[in-house]
N, C-alpha and C positions, 0 to 999 in steps of 0.2 A: 702506217695507219696510227700506230701508238704515238709517234712523234707529232703527227698532225693533230691528234686529239689533245695532246698536252699543250701544244702551242696555242690552240684555240682557248683552252682553259686559262692560260697565262694572260692572253690578250684581254680576257674579261676581268682580270684582276682578282679572281677568287679560285680556289682549288675546286676540282670536281668531286662531288660526293659519290662514291662508288659503292654499291652493294654487291658484294661477291656472293653469289648464290651457293648454297651447300645442298646439292641435289639429294644427297643421301639422308638428310634430316627429315623426320616426320612432322616437326613443328613448323608451321608457316611463319615466315618472318613478318614483322610488323614495323612500319615506318617509325623511326625515332629521330628526335632532333639531336644532332651531335653537339658535344660541349664546345663552348667558344674557345678559340685559339688565336695566336698572333697571325697577322696577315701573311700571305704567302711571299716567299723570297725566290727570285729566279733560281732555277736549278743549276747544279754543277755540270759543266760541259762534259767533264770526263765520265761522270756517272750517268748523265742524261736525266731528263725529267721523268717522273714516274706518275702516270695517270692512266685511268681507263675510262671509256665512255660509260655513262650511267646504264645500269642494268634494270630491267623491269622486275618488280617484286610483287608477288601476290599478297593481297591483304588477307588478314585472318584474325581470329580472336586473340586477345591478349592472353598469354599463358597464365593458367590458374584461374581464369574467369569462371570456369565451370563450378568452382567450389562455392560460389556465392549462392546460386539457387539451391545447391545441395544442402547448405546450412539452413536456408529458409524452410526447406522441406522437413528437416529434422525438428525445427522449432515447432511445427504443427503437431508433432507426435505427442502422445500422452506421457506424463511423467512416470518414472519407474515406481514400483511399490516401495514404501519405506522399509528399512531393515527392522529386525525384531527389537533391537534396542531403541530405535526411533519410535516404535509403537509404544514401548514401555515408557519412554519419556513423555509421549503425548498423553498417556493416562495420568502420569504424575503432574501434568500441567493442565488438569481439568479438561482434557479433550482437545486442547488447542495445539495446532501443529508447531513443532519446534524443528526447524531445518538444520541440516548439517552445514557447517561452514564450507562454502563453496558449492552449495546445492544449486545455485543459479546456473552452473555449467550444464546441469542435466536438462535444462530447458532448450539447449541447442543454440543459444545465442552467444557468439564468441566475444564476450566482453573483454577477455584477456588477450585475444589475438587480433591480428589485422588481416582482413580479407583482401586488401589492396596492397600492391607492392609499394613500399616506401619510396619517396622521391630520390633518396640517395642510398647507394649501396655502401655498406660499412666496409672499412679496410680489411676486416677479418673474414669477410664473406669468401667462401670457397667456391671458385668457379666450377661450373659443371656443363655437361653436354646440353646444347640447346641455347645457352646464354648468348646474347648479342653484345658485341664489343664495338665501340667507336674509337677509331684510330686516326690521328691527324699527324702529318709530317710537314715540316717546312725547313727551309735552309737550302741545302744542296739538292734536296728533293722537295716536291710540293704535291701532296696527295691527301685524300681523306677517304676512309673506308668504313663501311658497316659490315662486320663479319660475324658469322655465327659459328660457335664451336661445334665441330662435327662429332660423329659417334666415336671416333678415335681420340677425342679429347684435344683436337688441334684446330688452329685457324691457319689458313693458307694465305700468306702475304704475296701479292702479285710480284713477280720477278725476284722473289726472295725464297719462297717455299714455306713449308709447314713449320708451325711452332706449337709445341705441346704446352697447353695452359690449364687444362682441366685438372682439378685437384689442388691448384695453387691458390693462395688467398689473393683477393683483389689488389692488395697493396703491392704484390710482386708482379703485377701485369706489365707495368712500364719497364722494369728491369729486364724481364724476359724478352720483351719485344726489342728493346734497345740492343741487347746482346746479339740477337739474331740479325737485326737490320744492320748492325755495325759490321757484319761480315761482308756486306755488299756496298754500303754507302758510307760516306764520310761527311763530317760537318753538317749535321742535321739536328733538328729539335723534334721532340716527340711528346704527344699528349694522348693518353689512352684511358678509357673508363668502361665499366660494365653498364650498359644502358638498359638492358632488359634481362630479366632472370627467368628461368624456366620453372614450371611447377615441380614439386618434389613428391615422390612416392615414398611413403613410410609405412610401417606395419605396427599396429597396436595389438598387444596381447595381454593376457592376465585378466584381472578384475576391472575391465573397462566396459563402459556402456555399449560401445560400438566396436568390437574387436575386428581385426582384419586390415587389409590394405586401405590406405587413405591417401588421396592426392590433395596436397595443400599448396597454396600459392607460394611462390618463391619468397625467400626471406622470412618464412614462418618460423616461429620459435616452438619449443616443446610445449609451452602452455597453450599456444594457439591451436596446435594439433589436438590437444586434449579437449579444448573448447569445442572444436568442430566434431569431435567424437562423443560429445555430450558428457565428458568427464568420467571419473571413476564410477563403477557400478555401486549399488547400495552396500555391497560387501567389500568394496575396494578401498584402497588407502589413498589419502590425499598427501601423505607425508613420505611414503616409501615408493617412489617412482624411479625406475632405472632406465637410462638411455644406453642401448647397445649399438655399437658401431663396428661394422665388419666382424660381428660375432663376439666382440669383447666389450666388457663394461666400460663406458666412456664417461658417465656422469650420474651421480645420485641426485635426485631432484625432490625438493620439498615444496609443494604448492603453497604451504602456509607462508613461505618467505614472501610470496607475491600477494596472497590474500590478506595476510595480517600486516605485513610491513611495507608492501609495495616495492619490494626489492626484486630486481631481475638479474642479480649477479650470477645465478646458476641457470638462467633461462636461455639456453644456447640456441643458435640457429640450427635448423635441421638440414641434413644432407641426404641425398638419395640412398635408399637401402637402410636407413636408420630404423631401429626397433625400439618402441616405447613400451616398456613392460610395467604394468601396474600391479603391485603386490596386494595381498589380502590386507584388509584394514587392521591396524594395530589396536591397542586398548583405547576405549572411548569413554567419555564422560559428558555430562550436560551441565550447563549453568543456566539457572532460571531466576525469575524474579527481578529485583531492582538492579539490573546491570545494563550497560550500554548496548550489549548485543547478546541476547539469549539465544543459545544454539547448542547443537551437539558438536563436540570437539574430539579430535583424535590427539592423544598425547603420547609422548615418548617416555620410556622407563626413566624413573628418577624425578620426573616433574612433580611439582607440588601444587597446593591450593593457591599459592600466590601466582604460579604460572597459569592456572586455570582462570583466575580473575583477569590476568593480563590478556589472555585470549578473548575474554568477553568484553574487553575494553574498559574494565574497571567498574566501580559502582556508579549508579545513577545519582542524580542530585538529591533524591529523597530517600536513598537507601540507608539502612542501619549499618554503619561501618564497624560496629563493635562486635557483632556476632554473624556467623554464617552457618546455616543448617546444612548438614551433609547426610544423605541417605545412601547406605552401602548395601549392596546385594547380599554380602556375607552376613549382615546383621538384620536383614529384613524380617526374619522370623523371631528376632529377639527384641531388643529395646527400640528398634526403628531408627528414626532420625536422631542425630546428635547435634549439639550446638558447639561450634568452634569459636573460641575467643580470639579476636584479632587485635593486634597483629601477632600475639604470642604463638598461636597455633597455625600461622600462615605457612609454615614449613612442613605441614603434614603432607606426606606423600599420597599421591592419587592412586586409586585402585580402579581396575576395569569395572565399568558399570556404575561409578559414582554419579549421584545427582546432587549438585550444589544449589542451594536456594538462598538468595539474598532477600532479606525482609525489607519492607517499605515502612518508613516512619510515618507515612501518611495514612495508609490503610490500617496500620496497627497503632493507632493513636491512643491517647489516654482516655479513660471513661468519660462519657459525655458530662456527667455531673461535676467533673473536675476541670472542665475546660471553660475558657471565656466564651461569651456568646456574642456573636456579631448579628445585630438586628437592624431592620429598617423601620423607622417610624415616620409616617407621613399623614397628611390630612390636617385636621383641626387641632394642631399642637403649636406651641409657640416657636419651637426650633426644629422643624422637620429635618431628617437626615439619617445617616447610618451611625450606629453607636456600638461600641465594644463594652459589654457589661460583664461583671465578674460571675463566676459559677454561682448558681443558686438564685440568680436574678429572676424576678417575676414580670408579668405583663404590666403591672402597675409601676414597677421600677423603670421599665423602658419608657413609658409615657412621662414619668417624672424626669427622666434624663433628658427628654426632648422639651422640657420647660413646662410640662403639664398641658391639660386640655384648654382650649379657648372657650369663652363663654357660650359660643354657639355650637359647640361640639355635641353630637348626638351619640352619647356613650352606648346606648342600646344597639346602635347599628355598627359598632366597632367590628372590624374584620381582622381576623388572625389567620394568616395563610402559612402553612408549614409543609416543608418538603417531604418529611416522612409520612404525613397524612396524605399528601397528594399521590405518592407512590402506591399506598394501600388502596386509595379510592380508585386509581386507574386500574389496578388489578381487579377489584370487585366490579367496576363498571364494565370492563371487557367481558368478565364472566356473565354479567347480567345480559349483555347484548347477545352473547353466544347462545344463552339459554332461550332468549326470545327468537333468535333465528332458527334454532333447532325445533322449537315448537311450531313455528310458521312452516318449516319444511314438512314436519309430520302432518300438519293440517292440510297442506297442499297435496300431499300424496294420497290423502283420503278423499280428495275432490276430483280425482281423475275422471274425465269425461264430461265435466260441467263446462259451462260456457266461460272460457277464459277472458272474453272481452268484458264480462261483468264481474271479474275477479275482485272481491272487496279487499283482498290482501295485497293488491298491487300498491296501494297507498301506504300500507304498513312497510313494505320493502323500501319504498322511497324514503320514508321517515327514518328507517334504520340506517340507510346509507348516509343520510344527513347527520344522524346522531353519531356515527362513527368518526365524523370530522371534529367532534367536540372533545375536549380534554378536561378532566376534573381540575378544580382550582386548589384543592388542598385546604379548604377553609375549615377551621375548627369552630364548632358551635359553642358560643359563650353563654353561660347561665346568667343572663342579665334581665332586667325588667325595663319597661319603657321609661320609668322615672329614675333609673339608676344614674348616679353621678360618679361611681367608681367602678373599676374593673375587678373581676374575680382574681384570686391569688393563684395564677397558673404559672408554673415554672417555664422559662423560655428554653428554646432549642436554637442551636446555631443556624442562622439563615432565616429566622422568622421575619415575616413582614406584617406590620401592624398599621392599620389605616383607620383613622377616626373621621367619619363623615360629618358634614354639617347637618344641623337639625332639619328633619324632613317632616313637613306637615301636609303630605299628600298621600292619597291612596290610588294605586293604579289598578285598572281592570282591563285585561287583554284576552285575546283568544276568540272563541266563537260567541261574541256578543255583537249587538247591533251598532255600538258606538264606543270603540276602545278609546281609552285615554286616562289621564290622571285627574283626580278630583281633590279639592281642598278638604283636609281632614277636619272633622268637628267632633268634639267629645259627645259620647252617648250614642253615636251612630253605629249601626251593625254592618256586617259584610253584605247582607242582603240589600241594605239601603244603597250601597255603591253599585251592586249588580243592577239594581233597578235604574240607577242614574245612567248606566251604560246601555240602557235599552233592554236589558235582560238577555238571556241565552237565546241563540238561534235554534231553529228546528233541527239542525245537524249537530248540536252540542251534546257532549257526554256529561250529563249532570252529575253522575256518580263519581266522575274523575276530577271534578272541580277542586282546586286547592289554592291555598294562600301561602306566600313566602313572606315571612316576617323580616323586619330589618336586621335582626340578629342572625339570620340564616336558617332559622327553624321553619318547618313545613307542617301545615295541617291541611287535611283533605276532607271532603264531604263523606268519604267512605269510613272515617274513623268514628268509633263509639256509637252506642245506641242500636236500636233495632233498624233493620235495613230500610223500612218504610219511613223512618223519621230522621235518617241521617242527613238528608239534604236540608231539611228545615232547621235542624240543630246547627248545622254548619253556617247557614245564613244568619242565624240568630247570634252568632258570636260577635263580641265588640270589635270594631275595626281599630287598629293601632296605627300610629303614624309610621309611614314608610311601608305599609302593607302593599303587596302586589298580588292581586287575585287573577287567576288564570283559569279559563274555561276551555278545555281541549275539545277538538272536534271528535265526533264519534267515528274514528277511523276503523274501529273494529266491529262495527255492527254486523251481526250474523256470523262472525268468525269465532275461532277457538279462544281468542284473547278477550272475549266479552266478559268472561268471569275472572280474568287476571286481576290481582289485587293491586290497586294504587300504582300502576306502572309509571305514571307521571311523577308521583311522589318519590319513587325510587331514584329517579334521576337526580333529585335534589339531595336525597340522603347520601348519594355517592359524590356530591360536591360538584356537579356540573355547573350549577349557577344559573343566573337569570338569562344568560346568553342563549340558553336552550329554548326559551319561550318562542322566539321568532323561528327557530329551527323546527320545533314541533309543529308550529302552525303551518 
């Protein structure tokens, strides 16, 4: 039967691929593509051809595949609590988290390891029980086998017998097989390779996030096992990790070699029964501020400030490279932080608990009055654009640098927008809206049981929602008059925006009037005249909240000055100025708690919201 099967294989011009089952193995075999080899040569008559009929093999999961969902499960678990030193560093960093170097391992994502078996088994891989081997023979014999290493560490070659291979490196597989086959056959060629590797069971102990036994894919390294185990615990070391093999120390491993330098020179392949022992964390320090990587680092005895900066990746582009602040726990109750001069004091030795802080040249710049000013001048000037002016330059200097105002410039309507003012206005604007909302909530709580369908405060809430979309403009109110031809002597700030509009000879009337629009300005006319030209206020208007926005950004309302019964008439009797915008709000607050609130519409303009709010309020 054996000769007949071999003759049939030779007649087809290719060797038969034979899987030799190992019944005693618990791991199911998986089909594998054998490596290419030279075409078969007819067998030696004396030795006889060597071939077996194909054997059925049960399909099963690839060894190590179970580790993948296990890693995903760990990734969903919460992060461990930070150590006491990490909490101390967080307080020193204004409450912002400062992770340890390598903290991403604690998220359960194996960035440092591989969950899939690499395509090629390295020559130094040590073969173990359960590995699958592909063996091809040609010459005096012609055969191809897929064999799995049994529990005794052997593979059994048909008509030859067992060969012990477990524990030997993959580079010695062919010499071992050639020696054994040479005892039976002559004049043959051999090709052999490890085509599948079995998962490896290792044990993790010490200060590790997930101690205990762990099954990792074949060809996993020490760092891959640590990644799957979520790395060292908060009190564990990243630099003092020991690999024990057969009860004896086999390798000291420093994760920083991989995390800092990308070096795998000590990241060895794991073998069954290996023990990974993570020792307690050594001395730690933190580097904050203007560095490439702010983090908590573990350092070795004798390392210096220069080593700490190297761990942090060095200074950032905007860092002050001449000094470095150091806060030491031993001096915390004395003089506090000290300034180290660099590079003279870069050799200062680190102490456990040090916090180094690199200062920024941007955030710690020179005083504003000593800095040049970058301003934007646009509108009715001869040369609009961005200009860099010396310290102490004024608003008039900026306009002069832009060639001066054109003949049609309306100096009274000049707009100066400033970032520092905008930030303050935004803060006050938010506070005013919160107070309005709180008052509305208190009023609503006192109206429980009333008809909500007729709730007069619903429109107020809608208005508030729209007002929250607005942002203050940062406009600075200039002390000018309609006939002014020059600007006040105001010192500039970096980033100022100056805009001179064209002469405006109109008066706008908007809001709750019968005919909103802009009207030609004429001297001697009053605000009341233009309100009448707009048809007057509607029945739903709030007369006491009527106000006018002047071209220079100032606001006047009907609620200002005089007795309450004469305020409206006094407001309408005011002279109208070119560029005025009169706004008559709707009486959104009729019958509610806001009825007695003072000038709520005027407040919006005092906080710099601007004319864009007119349409929103309406």
